[in-house]
C-alpha positions as CSV (number, residue, x, y, z in Angstrom):
1,M,155.5,-7.1,180.3
2,K,155.6,-4.8,177.3
3,K,156.2,-1.8,179.5
4,L,159.0,-3.7,181.3
5,L,160.8,-4.5,178.1
6,V,160.5,-1.0,176.7
7,A,161.8,0.6,179.9
8,A,164.8,-1.8,179.9
9,I,165.6,-1.0,176.3
10,V,165.5,2.7,177.0
11,V,168.0,2.2,179.9
12,L,170.4,0.3,177.7
13,M,170.2,2.7,174.8
14,A,170.6,5.8,177.0
15,S,173.6,4.5,179.0
16,P,176.3,5.1,176.3
17,A,175.3,8.8,176.1
18,F,176.3,9.4,179.7
19,A,179.2,7.1,180.5
20,A,181.8,4.8,179.0
21,I,180.5,1.3,179.7
22,Q,183.1,-1.4,180.2
23,N,180.8,-4.2,181.0
24,V,177.0,-4.7,181.0
25,K,175.1,-7.7,182.6
26,V,171.4,-8.2,182.0
27,S,169.7,-10.6,184.4
28,G,166.3,-11.3,185.8
29,D,163.6,-13.8,186.7
30,I,160.0,-14.7,186.1
31,T,158.0,-16.5,188.7
32,T,154.5,-17.7,188.1
33,T,152.6,-18.8,191.2
34,F,149.3,-20.5,191.9
35,L,148.1,-19.4,195.3
36,D,145.2,-21.0,197.3
37,R,144.5,-19.7,200.8
38,S,141.7,-20.3,203.3
39,D,140.6,-18.9,206.7
40,F,143.4,-16.4,207.2
41,T,140.7,-14.6,209.1
42,L,140.8,-17.4,211.6
43,G,137.0,-17.6,211.5
44,D,136.4,-13.9,212.5
45,T,133.2,-13.1,210.7
46,G,133.9,-9.4,210.8
47,L,137.0,-10.0,208.6
48,N,135.3,-12.3,206.1
49,A,134.2,-9.3,204.0
50,T,137.7,-7.8,203.7
51,G,140.2,-10.5,204.7
52,V,141.4,-13.7,203.1
53,K,138.5,-16.0,203.8
54,S,139.1,-17.9,200.6
55,Q,141.6,-17.0,197.8
56,N,142.4,-18.9,194.6
57,I,144.5,-17.0,192.1
58,F,147.5,-17.0,189.8
59,L,150.3,-14.4,190.1
60,T,153.2,-13.5,187.8
61,Q,156.2,-11.6,189.2
62,T,158.8,-10.4,186.6
63,R,162.1,-8.7,187.5
64,L,164.6,-7.3,185.1
65,R,168.0,-6.1,186.3
66,V,170.8,-4.3,184.5
67,D,174.3,-4.0,186.1
68,A,176.9,-1.8,184.3
69,D,180.6,-1.3,185.1
70,L,181.6,2.2,184.0
71,S,185.0,3.7,184.6
72,D,187.3,2.1,187.1
73,N,185.6,1.5,190.5
74,V,182.2,2.9,189.4
75,S,179.2,0.6,188.8
76,T,175.4,1.0,188.6
77,S,172.4,-1.3,189.1
78,V,168.9,-0.7,187.9
79,G,166.0,-3.1,188.6
80,L,162.5,-3.1,187.3
81,I,159.6,-5.2,188.6
82,N,156.0,-6.0,187.6
83,E,153.8,-8.1,190.0
84,R,150.2,-8.8,189.2
85,A,147.4,-11.3,189.5
86,W,146.4,-12.7,186.2
87,N,144.0,-10.6,184.2
88,A,143.9,-8.0,187.0
89,Q,145.0,-5.0,184.9
90,N,141.7,-3.2,185.5
91,T,141.5,-4.0,189.1
92,W,144.9,-3.4,190.7
93,D,147.9,-1.3,189.7
94,D,150.0,-3.4,187.4
95,N,152.6,-0.8,186.4
96,V,156.3,-1.4,186.1
97,Q,158.0,-0.1,189.2
98,L,161.6,0.7,190.1
99,Y,162.9,-1.6,192.9
100,L,166.7,-1.0,192.4
101,A,168.5,2.1,191.3
102,S,171.9,2.6,192.8
103,V,175.5,3.8,192.0
104,T,178.5,2.2,193.7
105,L,181.8,4.0,194.1
106,R,184.7,1.7,195.2
107,E,187.9,2.9,196.8
108,L,186.3,6.3,197.4
109,L,188.8,8.7,199.0
110,Y,190.9,5.6,200.0
111,S,191.0,1.9,199.1
112,P,188.9,0.3,202.0
113,L,185.9,2.5,201.4
114,S,183.0,1.7,199.0
115,V,179.8,3.8,198.9
116,T,176.4,2.8,197.4
117,V,173.8,5.5,196.8
118,G,170.2,5.1,195.8
119,R,167.5,2.4,196.0
120,Q,168.9,-0.8,197.4
121,V,168.2,-3.7,199.8
122,F,169.4,-3.6,203.4
123,I,169.7,-7.1,205.0
124,Y,171.8,-8.2,208.0
125,G,172.1,-11.5,209.8
126,N,168.9,-13.5,209.6
127,G,166.7,-10.5,209.2
128,L,165.8,-10.0,212.9
129,I,166.2,-6.3,212.7
130,L,166.9,-5.4,209.0
131,G,165.6,-8.1,206.7
132,N,164.1,-6.3,203.7
133,G,160.8,-6.0,205.7
134,P,158.9,-5.2,207.7
135,N,156.8,-8.4,208.0
136,N,153.3,-8.3,206.5
137,Q,153.4,-4.6,205.5
138,N,155.1,-4.6,202.1
139,N,153.5,-1.8,200.1
140,G,154.6,-3.2,196.7
141,T,152.3,-3.8,193.7
142,L,150.8,-6.9,195.3
143,K,149.3,-4.8,198.1
144,G,145.6,-5.7,198.1
145,I,146.3,-9.2,196.8
146,A,149.2,-11.1,198.7
147,Q,151.6,-8.4,199.9
148,D,153.6,-10.9,202.0
149,L,154.8,-12.5,198.8
150,S,156.0,-9.3,197.1
151,M,159.5,-9.1,195.8
152,S,159.6,-5.3,195.5
153,S,160.7,-4.2,199.0
154,A,163.8,-1.9,198.9
155,E,164.8,1.4,200.5
156,D,166.2,4.7,199.2
157,G,169.4,5.3,201.1
158,I,173.2,5.3,201.4
159,K,175.5,2.5,202.5
160,A,179.2,3.0,203.1
161,V,181.4,-0.1,203.6
162,L,184.8,0.0,205.3
163,D,186.6,-3.2,204.4
164,Y,189.4,-3.9,206.9
165,K,189.5,-7.7,206.5
166,P,188.8,-9.5,208.7
167,L,186.7,-6.6,210.0
168,T,184.0,-5.1,207.8
169,I,181.9,-2.1,209.0
170,D,178.7,-1.0,207.2
171,L,177.4,2.5,207.8
172,I,173.8,2.9,206.6
173,Y,171.1,5.5,206.2
174,F,167.7,5.3,204.5
175,K,164.4,7.1,204.4
176,N,161.9,5.0,206.2
177,G,158.9,7.2,205.6
178,Q,157.8,10.7,204.7
179,T,154.5,12.4,204.4
180,A,153.3,13.8,201.1
181,N,152.9,17.3,202.5
182,S,156.5,17.2,203.8
183,I,157.8,16.4,200.4
184,A,155.7,19.0,198.8
185,G,157.0,21.6,201.2
186,H,153.6,22.9,202.4
187,F,153.9,25.8,204.8
188,V,151.7,24.3,207.4
189,S,153.7,21.1,207.4
190,N,157.2,21.0,208.7
191,P,160.4,19.1,207.8
192,E,160.0,16.9,210.8
193,Q,157.2,14.9,209.1
194,S,159.6,12.2,208.2
195,S,161.1,8.9,209.5
196,D,164.8,8.1,209.1
197,V,166.8,4.9,209.8
198,F,170.6,5.0,210.3
199,G,173.2,2.9,212.0
200,Y,176.1,0.6,211.6
201,N,176.9,-3.2,211.5
202,A,180.4,-4.4,212.3
203,N,181.3,-7.9,211.1
204,Y,184.4,-9.7,212.3
205,Q,185.5,-13.0,211.0
206,L,187.7,-14.9,213.4
207,S,190.6,-17.0,212.0
208,D,189.6,-20.0,214.0
209,S,188.9,-23.5,212.7
210,W,185.2,-23.1,213.5
211,N,184.8,-20.2,211.0
212,T,183.3,-18.1,213.7
213,V,181.7,-14.7,212.7
214,L,180.9,-12.0,215.3
215,E,178.7,-9.0,214.6
216,Q,177.8,-6.0,216.7
217,Y,175.3,-3.4,215.5
218,M,173.4,-0.3,216.4
219,F,170.4,0.8,214.3
220,A,168.1,3.8,215.0
221,R,164.7,4.9,213.7
222,I,163.9,8.5,214.3
223,N,160.4,9.9,213.6
224,G,160.1,13.7,213.4
225,S,157.8,15.5,215.7
226,G,155.3,15.8,212.9
227,Y,155.3,12.2,211.8
228,P,152.7,11.0,211.8
229,A,150.1,13.6,212.5
230,T,147.2,12.3,214.7
231,S,144.5,14.5,213.3
232,G,145.1,15.6,209.7
233,S,148.5,15.9,208.2
234,D,148.4,19.7,208.3
235,N,147.2,20.1,211.8
236,L,150.3,21.0,213.8
237,A,148.4,21.4,217.0
238,N,147.7,17.7,217.0
239,E,151.1,16.3,215.9
240,G,152.7,13.9,218.4
241,K,156.0,13.9,220.0
242,G,158.7,12.2,217.8
243,D,159.1,8.5,218.3
244,K,162.7,7.4,218.8
245,L,163.9,3.8,218.6
246,Y,167.5,2.6,219.2
247,V,168.4,-1.0,218.6
248,P,171.8,-2.3,219.8
249,G,172.6,-5.9,219.3
250,L,175.1,-8.8,219.1
251,R,175.1,-11.8,216.8
252,A,177.4,-14.8,216.5
253,S,177.7,-17.7,214.1
254,T,180.1,-20.7,214.5
255,N,180.6,-24.3,213.3
256,P,181.9,-26.3,216.3
257,V,181.5,-29.7,214.6
258,K,181.6,-30.6,211.0
259,G,178.2,-30.1,209.5
260,L,176.9,-28.2,212.5
261,N,176.2,-24.4,212.4
262,V,175.0,-22.6,215.6
263,Q,173.9,-19.0,215.7
264,A,172.7,-16.7,218.4
265,E,171.5,-13.1,218.4
266,L,170.5,-10.7,221.2
267,A,169.0,-7.2,220.6
268,W,167.5,-4.5,222.8
269,Q,165.2,-1.6,222.0
270,L,165.6,1.8,223.8
271,G,164.2,5.2,223.2
272,D,160.6,6.6,223.3
273,Q,157.3,5.1,222.2
274,V,154.5,7.5,221.6
275,V,151.4,5.9,223.2
276,S,149.1,8.9,223.0
277,T,149.6,12.5,221.9
278,P,151.8,14.0,223.3
279,V,152.7,11.3,225.9
280,A,155.7,9.0,225.3
281,E,156.9,6.0,227.3
282,R,160.4,4.8,227.6
283,R,161.2,1.7,225.6
284,E,162.6,-1.3,227.3
285,A,162.1,-4.2,224.8
286,M,164.2,-7.2,224.0
287,A,164.6,-10.0,221.4
288,A,166.6,-13.1,221.3
289,Q,167.1,-15.7,218.6
290,F,169.0,-19.1,218.7
291,M,169.4,-21.3,215.6
292,A,171.1,-24.5,214.8
293,S,171.3,-26.8,211.7
294,Y,173.1,-30.1,211.4
295,A,173.9,-32.1,208.3
296,L,173.6,-35.7,209.5
297,P,176.6,-37.9,208.8
298,V,174.4,-40.8,207.7
299,L,172.8,-41.6,204.3
300,E,174.8,-38.8,202.9
301,K,173.5,-39.6,199.4
302,Y,170.2,-38.0,200.5
303,K,171.8,-35.1,202.3
304,P,169.6,-35.3,205.5
305,T,169.7,-32.1,207.6
306,V,167.9,-31.2,210.8
307,N,167.3,-27.7,212.2
308,A,165.8,-25.9,215.1
309,S,165.3,-22.4,216.3
310,Y,163.9,-20.3,219.1
311,T,162.9,-16.7,218.8
312,Y,161.7,-14.5,221.7
313,L,160.1,-11.1,221.1
314,S,159.1,-9.2,224.2
315,G,155.6,-8.0,224.9
316,D,153.8,-5.5,227.1
317,K,150.8,-6.6,229.2
318,M,149.5,-3.0,229.1
319,S,150.5,-2.1,225.6
320,D,147.4,-0.1,224.8
321,V,147.3,1.9,228.1
322,S,148.9,5.4,228.3
323,S,151.2,6.1,231.2
324,T,149.1,9.1,232.0
325,G,147.3,8.5,235.3
326,N,148.8,5.0,235.5
327,K,151.8,4.7,237.7
328,D,152.3,1.0,237.0
329,N,152.9,1.5,233.3
330,K,156.1,3.5,233.1
331,Y,157.8,1.5,230.3
332,F,156.9,0.2,226.9
333,S,158.3,-3.3,226.5
334,A,156.6,-4.6,223.4
335,W,159.1,-5.4,220.6
336,D,158.9,-3.3,217.5
337,V,159.3,-5.4,214.3
338,F,161.4,-2.5,212.9
339,N,162.3,-3.6,209.3
340,G,162.7,-7.3,210.2
341,N,161.5,-10.2,208.2
342,L,161.0,-13.4,210.2
343,G,159.4,-16.7,209.1
344,A,159.0,-15.7,205.5
345,G,156.5,-17.8,203.6
346,T,154.7,-19.0,206.7
347,I,151.1,-18.3,207.6
348,Y,151.9,-16.9,211.0
349,S,154.3,-14.3,209.5
350,A,151.6,-13.2,207.1
351,I,148.9,-12.5,209.8
352,Y,150.7,-11.7,213.1
353,P,152.6,-8.6,214.1
354,L,155.8,-10.2,215.3
355,T,155.8,-8.9,218.8
356,N,154.9,-10.4,222.2
357,M,155.8,-13.8,221.0
358,N,157.8,-17.0,221.5
359,I,158.4,-19.1,218.5
360,I,160.0,-22.6,218.5
361,S,160.6,-24.3,215.2
362,A,162.0,-27.7,214.3
363,G,162.4,-29.2,210.9
364,A,164.3,-31.6,208.6
365,S,165.2,-31.7,204.9
366,A,166.5,-34.3,202.5
367,N,167.1,-35.0,198.8
368,P,165.2,-38.2,198.1
369,L,166.0,-37.9,194.4
370,E,168.6,-36.0,192.4
371,D,167.6,-32.4,192.0
372,V,164.6,-32.8,194.4
373,T,164.7,-31.2,197.9
374,T,161.9,-31.9,200.5
375,S,161.5,-30.3,203.9
376,F,159.1,-30.2,206.8
377,T,158.9,-27.5,209.6
378,W,156.8,-27.5,212.8
379,S,156.4,-24.2,214.6
380,N,154.9,-23.6,218.0
381,L,153.9,-20.0,219.0
382,W,152.9,-18.6,222.4
383,A,152.6,-15.1,223.8
384,A,155.3,-13.6,226.0
385,D,152.5,-11.8,228.0
386,S,148.9,-13.0,228.1
387,Y,146.4,-11.0,226.1
388,N,143.7,-8.8,227.6
389,T,140.9,-7.2,225.6
390,T,141.3,-3.8,227.4
391,N,145.1,-3.5,227.9
392,N,146.8,-5.9,225.6
393,P,144.6,-6.9,222.7
394,L,145.6,-9.4,220.0
395,S,145.4,-7.9,216.5
396,I,146.2,-9.6,213.2
397,Y,147.0,-8.5,209.6
398,Q,145.5,-9.7,206.4
399,P,147.9,-10.2,203.4
400,N,145.5,-8.3,201.2
401,D,144.8,-5.3,203.5
402,G,148.1,-3.3,203.9
403,D,149.1,-2.4,207.4
404,T,145.6,-2.5,208.8
405,L,145.4,-4.3,212.2
406,T,142.1,-5.9,213.3
407,T,141.5,-7.0,216.9
408,V,140.4,-10.6,217.4
409,A,138.8,-12.1,220.5
410,T,141.0,-13.9,223.0
411,K,140.6,-15.8,226.3
412,P,142.0,-14.2,229.5
413,D,145.2,-15.6,231.0
414,R,145.9,-17.8,228.0
415,R,149.1,-17.5,225.9
416,G,148.9,-20.4,223.4
417,L,148.9,-19.0,219.9
418,G,149.0,-22.3,218.1
419,N,151.0,-24.5,215.8
420,E,152.0,-24.3,212.2
421,Y,153.0,-27.2,209.9
422,D,154.8,-26.5,206.6
423,V,155.8,-29.0,203.9
424,N,158.0,-27.9,201.0
425,L,159.2,-29.5,197.8
426,K,161.6,-28.0,195.3
427,Y,162.6,-29.6,191.9
428,D,165.6,-28.1,190.0
429,Y,164.4,-29.0,186.5
430,T,167.6,-27.3,185.1
431,E,170.1,-24.9,186.6
432,D,167.7,-22.0,185.5
433,V,164.3,-23.5,186.0
434,T,162.8,-24.6,189.3
435,F,159.4,-26.0,190.4
436,G,158.2,-25.5,194.0
437,V,155.3,-26.6,196.1
438,S,154.6,-25.3,199.6
439,L,151.8,-26.5,201.8
440,G,151.0,-24.9,205.2
441,W,148.5,-25.3,208.0
442,Y,148.2,-23.0,211.0
443,V,146.1,-24.3,213.9
444,P,145.2,-21.6,216.4
445,G,145.9,-22.2,220.1
446,D,143.9,-21.7,223.4
447,A,144.7,-18.0,223.6
448,L,142.2,-17.3,220.9
449,S,138.5,-17.4,221.5
450,N,136.4,-20.2,220.1
451,V,135.1,-17.9,217.4
452,N,138.6,-17.4,216.1
453,R,139.9,-21.0,216.0
454,S,139.5,-21.9,212.4
455,T,142.6,-23.6,210.9
456,A,144.2,-21.4,208.2
457,S,145.8,-23.1,205.2
458,Q,147.7,-22.3,202.1
459,A,149.1,-24.0,199.0
460,I,151.7,-22.3,196.9
461,V,152.8,-23.8,193.6
462,D,155.4,-21.9,191.6
463,L,157.5,-22.1,188.5
464,G,160.6,-19.9,188.5
465,V,163.0,-19.1,185.6
466,K,166.2,-17.1,186.0
467,F,168.2,-15.6,183.2
């Protein structure tokens, strides 16, 4: 906390030396969380030593943000963050990190154009493609503890916004990954040891009575021929062919009846997926998402609302088999999570790679008391293609183990992944202070072997203060 305050003061004191500041806004939040988790290993004894078999900890997450308006049409944003388990200073990295650092230039060249350069957050739609993700693999300061709860995810990039109301077009680019040797400029490395994301999102707001919004987008992730190296970052002879991913999609949101919102999104994935050096298969993956929420016109005092959603993420029944010598496996159809963020806060989103999956969710919420909101959500998951130990294994993450995937035992020709039940309560103590309780249980389905059928559970209690 001391480092955080010192850094913020330095920013504020240094600013007048560089620009004439017209307006400065300082904001932030402090969230203290009690976290209790059990059996995220699903009973796999091999994961008990490294995964979340049992976890009982307190976390504090502190963010401080400074927004400054400089000369006309120029503004900056700087955000600092510290995330740590209590009394973990000597165990995990608890340094203050930069999670926002950007400059926005409005009416650049001509009035409809605004450009933001630097570290920022890229989120579109409901996070199916770009949602400040990717799921389960946040490398923030909570890595090694509870990385799925980290607030520090952001990207270094550029966003240009063309505002032609009712049409808005966002053009984006950010650096998705880069090897240390590529940055250092080692002779034996090459500039292709990097991963870049770019694309556009076009949003059109119809002038109809339903407040319909239509979006069309195309995003791409291009990995250089040297990223990643398969046998040592400096061994050019073993570097794989560059992986290319193109994601076109459509999204719509409308309100056909008072209180009812309906959304639909379809996306495809094209390009090349490297399955073994130097072999690449052609991508042919697909995702679909349908969502609806309805504010019931009864007992309006309690604001009852029901919601439902369905998400489909394609799989590949031979995802682990190279096309070499296998004429039946010419395409790679498993969905790549890209930078998506689905099911935030759930157990299944913390442990599963969100691919080869169908997810149906249904829930309800209400305000039984003033300033108190309660909700319940049931989610059912099943595989798009059945798992096979040899060709299509099921692997899971652990929220304390980075992007490591561990294969768990499954039953042949079964697709049921299980059910999750989540109960949430939120109390707005004041407009600045909130208390929250979230309880979740994930019950594995028949696709998992009997040795991996333990019910995972979590309890999250938090106190949040905004200023």
